[in-house]
mmCIF file of the N, C-alpha and C atoms, coordinates in Angstrom:
data_MODEL
# 
_entry.id   MODEL 
# 
loop_
_atom_site.group_PDB 
_atom_site.id 
_atom_site.type_symbol 
_atom_site.label_atom_id 
_atom_site.label_alt_id 
_atom_site.label_comp_id 
_atom_site.label_asym_id 
_atom_site.label_entity_id 
_atom_site.label_seq_id 
_atom_site.pdbx_PDB_ins_code 
_atom_site.Cartn_x 
_atom_site.Cartn_y 
_atom_site.Cartn_z 
_atom_site.occupancy 
_atom_site.B_iso_or_equiv 
_atom_site.pdbx_formal_charge 
_atom_site.auth_seq_id 
_atom_site.auth_comp_id 
_atom_site.auth_asym_id 
_atom_site.auth_atom_id 
_atom_site.pdbx_PDB_model_num 
ATOM 1   N N  . MET A 1 1  ? 8.228  -2.422  -3.474  1.00 0.00 ? 1  MET A N  1 
ATOM 2   C CA . MET A 1 1  ? 6.039  -2.617  -2.745  1.00 0.00 ? 1  MET A CA 1 
ATOM 3   C C  . MET A 1 1  ? 6.423  -3.614  -2.977  1.00 0.00 ? 1  MET A C  1 
ATOM 4   N N  . LYS A 1 2  ? 7.220  -4.840  -3.697  1.00 0.00 ? 2  LYS A N  1 
ATOM 5   C CA . LYS A 1 2  ? 6.735  -6.606  -4.049  1.00 0.00 ? 2  LYS A CA 1 
ATOM 6   C C  . LYS A 1 2  ? 7.150  -7.028  -1.912  1.00 0.00 ? 2  LYS A C  1 
ATOM 7   N N  . GLU A 1 3  ? 8.306  -6.326  -1.632  1.00 0.00 ? 3  GLU A N  1 
ATOM 8   C CA . GLU A 1 3  ? 8.775  -6.360  -0.529  1.00 0.00 ? 3  GLU A CA 1 
ATOM 9   C C  . GLU A 1 3  ? 7.463  -5.951  0.664   1.00 0.00 ? 3  GLU A C  1 
ATOM 10  N N  . GLY A 1 4  ? 6.683  -5.452  0.387   1.00 0.00 ? 4  GLY A N  1 
ATOM 11  C CA . GLY A 1 4  ? 6.027  -5.082  1.526   1.00 0.00 ? 4  GLY A CA 1 
ATOM 12  C C  . GLY A 1 4  ? 6.430  -3.760  2.126   1.00 0.00 ? 4  GLY A C  1 
ATOM 13  N N  . GLN A 1 5  ? 7.438  -2.899  1.115   1.00 0.00 ? 5  GLN A N  1 
ATOM 14  C CA . GLN A 1 5  ? 7.662  -1.527  2.456   1.00 0.00 ? 5  GLN A CA 1 
ATOM 15  C C  . GLN A 1 5  ? 6.911  -0.584  1.737   1.00 0.00 ? 5  GLN A C  1 
ATOM 16  N N  . ALA A 1 6  ? 5.658  -0.667  1.142   1.00 0.00 ? 6  ALA A N  1 
ATOM 17  C CA . ALA A 1 6  ? 5.002  0.344   0.641   1.00 0.00 ? 6  ALA A CA 1 
ATOM 18  C C  . ALA A 1 6  ? 3.552  0.254   0.252   1.00 0.00 ? 6  ALA A C  1 
ATOM 19  N N  . VAL A 1 7  ? 2.519  1.514   0.213   1.00 0.00 ? 7  VAL A N  1 
ATOM 20  C CA . VAL A 1 7  ? 1.344  0.674   0.290   1.00 0.00 ? 7  VAL A CA 1 
ATOM 21  C C  . VAL A 1 7  ? 0.849  1.515   -0.691  1.00 0.00 ? 7  VAL A C  1 
ATOM 22  N N  . VAL A 1 8  ? 0.115  1.165   -2.071  1.00 0.00 ? 8  VAL A N  1 
ATOM 23  C CA . VAL A 1 8  ? -0.592 1.505   -3.298  1.00 0.00 ? 8  VAL A CA 1 
ATOM 24  C C  . VAL A 1 8  ? -1.414 3.069   -2.506  1.00 0.00 ? 8  VAL A C  1 
ATOM 25  N N  . TYR A 1 9  ? -1.488 4.066   -3.175  1.00 0.00 ? 9  TYR A N  1 
ATOM 26  C CA . TYR A 1 9  ? -2.035 5.051   -2.703  1.00 0.00 ? 9  TYR A CA 1 
ATOM 27  C C  . TYR A 1 9  ? -3.658 5.273   -3.702  1.00 0.00 ? 9  TYR A C  1 
ATOM 28  N N  . GLN A 1 10 ? -4.384 4.562   -3.822  1.00 0.00 ? 10 GLN A N  1 
ATOM 29  C CA . GLN A 1 10 ? -4.798 4.195   -5.388  1.00 0.00 ? 10 GLN A CA 1 
ATOM 30  C C  . GLN A 1 10 ? -5.644 5.557   -5.280  1.00 0.00 ? 10 GLN A C  1 
ATOM 31  N N  . ARG A 1 11 ? -5.716 6.754   -5.042  1.00 0.00 ? 11 ARG A N  1 
ATOM 32  C CA . ARG A 1 11 ? -6.401 7.826   -4.660  1.00 0.00 ? 11 ARG A CA 1 
ATOM 33  C C  . ARG A 1 11 ? -5.400 8.621   -6.176  1.00 0.00 ? 11 ARG A C  1 
ATOM 34  N N  . TYR A 1 12 ? -4.300 8.211   -6.345  1.00 0.00 ? 12 TYR A N  1 
ATOM 35  C CA . TYR A 1 12 ? -3.323 9.149   -7.366  1.00 0.00 ? 12 TYR A CA 1 
ATOM 36  C C  . TYR A 1 12 ? -3.320 8.092   -8.608  1.00 0.00 ? 12 TYR A C  1 
ATOM 37  N N  . LEU A 1 13 ? -3.659 6.768   -8.413  1.00 0.00 ? 13 LEU A N  1 
ATOM 38  C CA . LEU A 1 13 ? -3.056 5.610   -9.457  1.00 0.00 ? 13 LEU A CA 1 
ATOM 39  C C  . LEU A 1 13 ? -3.636 5.874   -11.172 1.00 0.00 ? 13 LEU A C  1 
ATOM 40  N N  . ASP A 1 14 ? -4.709 7.084   -11.031 1.00 0.00 ? 14 ASP A N  1 
ATOM 41  C CA . ASP A 1 14 ? -4.923 7.344   -12.434 1.00 0.00 ? 14 ASP A CA 1 
ATOM 42  C C  . ASP A 1 14 ? -3.873 8.080   -12.942 1.00 0.00 ? 14 ASP A C  1 
ATOM 43  N N  . ASN A 1 15 ? -3.215 8.990   -12.057 1.00 0.00 ? 15 ASN A N  1 
ATOM 44  C CA . ASN A 1 15 ? -1.692 9.755   -13.400 1.00 0.00 ? 15 ASN A CA 1 
ATOM 45  C C  . ASN A 1 15 ? -1.023 8.686   -13.303 1.00 0.00 ? 15 ASN A C  1 
ATOM 46  N N  . CYS A 1 16 ? -1.329 7.343   -13.366 1.00 0.00 ? 16 CYS A N  1 
ATOM 47  C CA . CYS A 1 16 ? 0.309  6.335   -13.233 1.00 0.00 ? 16 CYS A CA 1 
ATOM 48  C C  . CYS A 1 16 ? -0.427 5.053   -14.217 1.00 0.00 ? 16 CYS A C  1 
ATOM 49  N N  . ALA A 1 17 ? -1.317 6.176   -15.316 1.00 0.00 ? 17 ALA A N  1 
ATOM 50  C CA . ALA A 1 17 ? -1.408 4.974   -16.356 1.00 0.00 ? 17 ALA A CA 1 
ATOM 51  C C  . ALA A 1 17 ? -0.497 3.714   -16.654 1.00 0.00 ? 17 ALA A C  1 
ATOM 52  N N  . ALA A 1 18 ? 0.364  3.939   -16.728 1.00 0.00 ? 18 ALA A N  1 
ATOM 53  C CA . ALA A 1 18 ? 0.978  3.041   -17.420 1.00 0.00 ? 18 ALA A CA 1 
ATOM 54  C C  . ALA A 1 18 ? 1.977  2.200   -16.521 1.00 0.00 ? 18 ALA A C  1 
ATOM 55  N N  . THR A 1 19 ? 2.255  2.145   -15.115 1.00 0.00 ? 19 THR A N  1 
ATOM 56  C CA . THR A 1 19 ? 2.247  1.477   -14.333 1.00 0.00 ? 19 THR A CA 1 
ATOM 57  C C  . THR A 1 19 ? 1.174  1.071   -13.287 1.00 0.00 ? 19 THR A C  1 
ATOM 58  N N  . LYS A 1 20 ? 0.274  1.811   -13.362 1.00 0.00 ? 20 LYS A N  1 
ATOM 59  C CA . LYS A 1 20 ? -0.852 0.919   -12.553 1.00 0.00 ? 20 LYS A CA 1 
ATOM 60  C C  . LYS A 1 20 ? -1.359 0.072   -12.091 1.00 0.00 ? 20 LYS A C  1 
ATOM 61  N N  . ASP A 1 21 ? -0.999 -1.161  -13.202 1.00 0.00 ? 21 ASP A N  1 
ATOM 62  C CA . ASP A 1 21 ? -1.492 -2.620  -12.857 1.00 0.00 ? 21 ASP A CA 1 
ATOM 63  C C  . ASP A 1 21 ? -0.179 -2.849  -12.350 1.00 0.00 ? 21 ASP A C  1 
ATOM 64  N N  . GLN A 1 22 ? 1.435  -2.697  -12.125 1.00 0.00 ? 22 GLN A N  1 
ATOM 65  C CA . GLN A 1 22 ? 2.400  -2.988  -11.747 1.00 0.00 ? 22 GLN A CA 1 
ATOM 66  C C  . GLN A 1 22 ? 2.217  -2.917  -10.371 1.00 0.00 ? 22 GLN A C  1 
ATOM 67  N N  . TYR A 1 23 ? 2.062  -1.293  -9.977  1.00 0.00 ? 23 TYR A N  1 
ATOM 68  C CA . TYR A 1 23 ? 1.753  -1.212  -8.810  1.00 0.00 ? 23 TYR A CA 1 
ATOM 69  C C  . TYR A 1 23 ? 0.677  -2.151  -7.422  1.00 0.00 ? 23 TYR A C  1 
ATOM 70  N N  . LEU A 1 24 ? -0.385 -2.646  -8.270  1.00 0.00 ? 24 LEU A N  1 
ATOM 71  C CA . LEU A 1 24 ? -1.435 -2.906  -7.596  1.00 0.00 ? 24 LEU A CA 1 
ATOM 72  C C  . LEU A 1 24 ? -0.778 -4.706  -7.404  1.00 0.00 ? 24 LEU A C  1 
ATOM 73  N N  . LYS A 1 25 ? -0.577 -5.280  -8.469  1.00 0.00 ? 25 LYS A N  1 
ATOM 74  C CA . LYS A 1 25 ? 0.086  -6.712  -8.500  1.00 0.00 ? 25 LYS A CA 1 
ATOM 75  C C  . LYS A 1 25 ? 0.828  -6.780  -7.049  1.00 0.00 ? 25 LYS A C  1 
ATOM 76  N N  . ALA A 1 26 ? 2.030  -5.863  -7.260  1.00 0.00 ? 26 ALA A N  1 
ATOM 77  C CA . ALA A 1 26 ? 2.752  -5.706  -6.459  1.00 0.00 ? 26 ALA A CA 1 
ATOM 78  C C  . ALA A 1 26 ? 2.438  -5.759  -4.873  1.00 0.00 ? 26 ALA A C  1 
ATOM 79  N N  . GLU A 1 27 ? 1.377  -4.486  -4.772  1.00 0.00 ? 27 GLU A N  1 
ATOM 80  C CA . GLU A 1 27 ? 0.889  -4.427  -3.604  1.00 0.00 ? 27 GLU A CA 1 
ATOM 81  C C  . GLU A 1 27 ? 0.183  -6.039  -2.928  1.00 0.00 ? 27 GLU A C  1 
ATOM 82  N N  . ALA A 1 28 ? 0.065  -6.671  -4.005  1.00 0.00 ? 28 ALA A N  1 
ATOM 83  C CA . ALA A 1 28 ? -1.386 -7.722  -3.619  1.00 0.00 ? 28 ALA A CA 1 
ATOM 84  C C  . ALA A 1 28 ? -0.175 -8.816  -3.582  1.00 0.00 ? 28 ALA A C  1 
ATOM 85  N N  . GLU A 1 29 ? 0.259  -9.188  -3.907  1.00 0.00 ? 29 GLU A N  1 
ATOM 86  C CA . GLU A 1 29 ? 1.961  -9.927  -3.794  1.00 0.00 ? 29 GLU A CA 1 
ATOM 87  C C  . GLU A 1 29 ? 2.198  -10.002 -2.800  1.00 0.00 ? 29 GLU A C  1 
ATOM 88  N N  . ALA A 1 30 ? 2.499  -8.946  -1.818  1.00 0.00 ? 30 ALA A N  1 
ATOM 89  C CA . ALA A 1 30 ? 3.292  -8.688  -0.864  1.00 0.00 ? 30 ALA A CA 1 
ATOM 90  C C  . ALA A 1 30 ? 2.432  -8.335  0.255   1.00 0.00 ? 30 ALA A C  1 
ATOM 91  N N  . LYS A 1 31 ? 0.593  -8.634  -0.284  1.00 0.00 ? 31 LYS A N  1 
ATOM 92  C CA . LYS A 1 31 ? -0.363 -8.642  0.818   1.00 0.00 ? 31 LYS A CA 1 
ATOM 93  C C  . LYS A 1 31 ? -0.190 -9.942  0.930   1.00 0.00 ? 31 LYS A C  1 
ATOM 94  N N  . ARG A 1 32 ? -0.812 -11.311 0.263   1.00 0.00 ? 32 ARG A N  1 
ATOM 95  C CA . ARG A 1 32 ? -0.567 -12.683 0.391   1.00 0.00 ? 32 ARG A CA 1 
ATOM 96  C C  . ARG A 1 32 ? 0.354  -13.018 0.649   1.00 0.00 ? 32 ARG A C  1 
ATOM 97  N N  . LYS A 1 33 ? 1.879  -12.825 1.133   1.00 0.00 ? 33 LYS A N  1 
ATOM 98  C CA . LYS A 1 33 ? 2.677  -13.163 1.395   1.00 0.00 ? 33 LYS A CA 1 
ATOM 99  C C  . LYS A 1 33 ? 2.796  -12.814 2.855   1.00 0.00 ? 33 LYS A C  1 
ATOM 100 N N  . LYS A 1 34 ? 2.222  -11.930 3.158   1.00 0.00 ? 34 LYS A N  1 
ATOM 101 C CA . LYS A 1 34 ? 2.377  -10.925 4.458   1.00 0.00 ? 34 LYS A CA 1 
ATOM 102 C C  . LYS A 1 34 ? 3.738  -10.563 4.334   1.00 0.00 ? 34 LYS A C  1 
ATOM 103 N N  . LEU A 1 35 ? 4.125  -10.115 3.530   1.00 0.00 ? 35 LEU A N  1 
ATOM 104 C CA . LEU A 1 35 ? 5.736  -9.478  3.953   1.00 0.00 ? 35 LEU A CA 1 
ATOM 105 C C  . LEU A 1 35 ? 5.607  -7.698  4.063   1.00 0.00 ? 35 LEU A C  1 
ATOM 106 N N  . GLY A 1 36 ? 6.672  -7.543  4.907   1.00 0.00 ? 36 GLY A N  1 
ATOM 107 C CA . GLY A 1 36 ? 6.593  -5.842  5.933   1.00 0.00 ? 36 GLY A CA 1 
ATOM 108 C C  . GLY A 1 36 ? 5.220  -4.991  6.135   1.00 0.00 ? 36 GLY A C  1 
ATOM 109 N N  . PHE A 1 37 ? 5.127  -4.143  5.642   1.00 0.00 ? 37 PHE A N  1 
ATOM 110 C CA . PHE A 1 37 ? 3.890  -3.675  6.219   1.00 0.00 ? 37 PHE A CA 1 
ATOM 111 C C  . PHE A 1 37 ? 2.623  -4.421  6.334   1.00 0.00 ? 37 PHE A C  1 
ATOM 112 N N  . TRP A 1 38 ? 2.635  -5.643  5.403   1.00 0.00 ? 38 TRP A N  1 
ATOM 113 C CA . TRP A 1 38 ? 1.475  -6.513  5.519   1.00 0.00 ? 38 TRP A CA 1 
ATOM 114 C C  . TRP A 1 38 ? 1.753  -7.868  6.240   1.00 0.00 ? 38 TRP A C  1 
ATOM 115 N N  . ASN A 1 39 ? 3.067  -7.853  7.578   1.00 0.00 ? 39 ASN A N  1 
ATOM 116 C CA . ASN A 1 39 ? 2.949  -8.635  8.087   1.00 0.00 ? 39 ASN A CA 1 
ATOM 117 C C  . ASN A 1 39 ? 2.257  -8.630  9.286   1.00 0.00 ? 39 ASN A C  1 
ATOM 118 N N  . GLN A 1 40 ? 1.355  -6.815  9.355   1.00 0.00 ? 40 GLN A N  1 
ATOM 119 C CA . GLN A 1 40 ? 0.775  -6.855  10.848  1.00 0.00 ? 40 GLN A CA 1 
ATOM 120 C C  . GLN A 1 40 ? -0.567 -7.101  10.837  1.00 0.00 ? 40 GLN A C  1 
ATOM 121 N N  . SER A 1 41 ? -1.022 -8.138  11.729  1.00 0.00 ? 41 SER A N  1 
ATOM 122 C CA . SER A 1 41 ? -2.413 -8.574  12.189  1.00 0.00 ? 41 SER A CA 1 
ATOM 123 C C  . SER A 1 41 ? -3.300 -7.245  11.479  1.00 0.00 ? 41 SER A C  1 
ATOM 124 N N  . ASN A 1 42 ? -2.926 -6.006  11.738  1.00 0.00 ? 42 ASN A N  1 
ATOM 125 C CA . ASN A 1 42 ? -4.081 -5.417  11.522  1.00 0.00 ? 42 ASN A CA 1 
ATOM 126 C C  . ASN A 1 42 ? -3.751 -3.934  11.153  1.00 0.00 ? 42 ASN A C  1 
ATOM 127 N N  . PRO A 1 43 ? -2.885 -3.937  9.896   1.00 0.00 ? 43 PRO A N  1 
ATOM 128 C CA . PRO A 1 43 ? -2.097 -2.460  9.493   1.00 0.00 ? 43 PRO A CA 1 
ATOM 129 C C  . PRO A 1 43 ? -2.353 -1.209  9.487   1.00 0.00 ? 43 PRO A C  1 
ATOM 130 N N  . THR A 1 44 ? -2.198 0.112   9.803   1.00 0.00 ? 44 THR A N  1 
ATOM 131 C CA . THR A 1 44 ? -2.841 0.920   9.691   1.00 0.00 ? 44 THR A CA 1 
ATOM 132 C C  . THR A 1 44 ? -2.029 1.635   8.624   1.00 0.00 ? 44 THR A C  1 
ATOM 133 N N  . MET A 1 45 ? -3.670 1.593   7.908   1.00 0.00 ? 45 MET A N  1 
ATOM 134 C CA . MET A 1 45 ? -3.359 2.701   6.620   1.00 0.00 ? 45 MET A CA 1 
ATOM 135 C C  . MET A 1 45 ? -2.372 4.035   6.666   1.00 0.00 ? 45 MET A C  1 
ATOM 136 N N  . PRO A 1 46 ? -1.291 4.438   5.890   1.00 0.00 ? 46 PRO A N  1 
ATOM 137 C CA . PRO A 1 46 ? -0.503 5.837   6.059   1.00 0.00 ? 46 PRO A CA 1 
ATOM 138 C C  . PRO A 1 46 ? -1.459 6.654   6.105   1.00 0.00 ? 46 PRO A C  1 
ATOM 139 N N  . TRP A 1 47 ? -2.047 6.551   5.409   1.00 0.00 ? 47 TRP A N  1 
ATOM 140 C CA . TRP A 1 47 ? -3.299 8.251   5.745   1.00 0.00 ? 47 TRP A CA 1 
ATOM 141 C C  . TRP A 1 47 ? -4.133 8.021   6.273   1.00 0.00 ? 47 TRP A C  1 
ATOM 142 N N  . GLU A 1 48 ? -4.481 6.757   7.107   1.00 0.00 ? 48 GLU A N  1 
ATOM 143 C CA . GLU A 1 48 ? -5.234 6.841   8.320   1.00 0.00 ? 48 GLU A CA 1 
ATOM 144 C C  . GLU A 1 48 ? -4.522 7.430   9.562   1.00 0.00 ? 48 GLU A C  1 
ATOM 145 N N  . PHE A 1 49 ? -3.420 6.855   9.566   1.00 0.00 ? 49 PHE A N  1 
ATOM 146 C CA . PHE A 1 49 ? -2.019 7.385   10.589  1.00 0.00 ? 49 PHE A CA 1 
ATOM 147 C C  . PHE A 1 49 ? -1.808 8.883   10.541  1.00 0.00 ? 49 PHE A C  1 
ATOM 148 N N  . ARG A 1 50 ? -1.663 9.497   9.215   1.00 0.00 ? 50 ARG A N  1 
ATOM 149 C CA . ARG A 1 50 ? -1.247 10.940  9.452   1.00 0.00 ? 50 ARG A CA 1 
ATOM 150 C C  . ARG A 1 50 ? -2.892 11.328  9.618   1.00 0.00 ? 50 ARG A C  1 
ATOM 151 N N  . ARG A 1 51 ? -4.074 11.105  9.360   1.00 0.00 ? 51 ARG A N  1 
ATOM 152 C CA . ARG A 1 51 ? -5.345 11.812  9.828   1.00 0.00 ? 51 ARG A CA 1 
ATOM 153 C C  . ARG A 1 51 ? -5.643 11.665  11.191  1.00 0.00 ? 51 ARG A C  1 
ATOM 154 N N  . SER A 1 52 ? -5.045 10.460  11.867  1.00 0.00 ? 52 SER A N  1 
ATOM 155 C CA . SER A 1 52 ? -5.591 10.649  13.069  1.00 0.00 ? 52 SER A CA 1 
ATOM 156 C C  . SER A 1 52 ? -4.270 11.261  14.300  1.00 0.00 ? 52 SER A C  1 
ATOM 157 N N  . ARG A 1 53 ? -3.425 11.477  13.762  1.00 0.00 ? 53 ARG A N  1 
ATOM 158 C CA . ARG A 1 53 ? -2.266 12.543  14.203  1.00 0.00 ? 53 ARG A CA 1 
ATOM 159 C C  . ARG A 1 53 ? -2.202 13.958  13.775  1.00 0.00 ? 53 ARG A C  1 
ATOM 160 N N  . ARG A 1 54 ? -3.427 14.474  13.294  1.00 0.00 ? 54 ARG A N  1 
ATOM 161 C CA . ARG A 1 54 ? -3.606 16.214  12.824  1.00 0.00 ? 54 ARG A CA 1 
ATOM 162 C C  . ARG A 1 54 ? -4.977 16.442  14.185  1.00 0.00 ? 54 ARG A C  1 
ATOM 163 N N  . ARG A 1 55 ? -5.491 15.178  14.482  1.00 0.00 ? 55 ARG A N  1 
ATOM 164 C CA . ARG A 1 55 ? -6.499 15.671  15.635  1.00 0.00 ? 55 ARG A CA 1 
ATOM 165 C C  . ARG A 1 55 ? -6.312 16.271  16.951  1.00 0.00 ? 55 ARG A C  1 
# 
C-alpha cells in the first residue's frame, strides 16, 4: 500500500481494528507522494470502476 498499489476500502475497516491506522497512513503517504495508483491526475476508485461496468 505504501507504494500506491492498493486503495483502502474504508467500508470494511471496522473489521481491521488492529491495522486500520496502518492502512490509512500507508494510503495517505502514497497519495501525498503520488505513487502508483495515486499518480493519476483523476484516479477512478476501484468500486466506482466496478459499478460503472455493471451498467
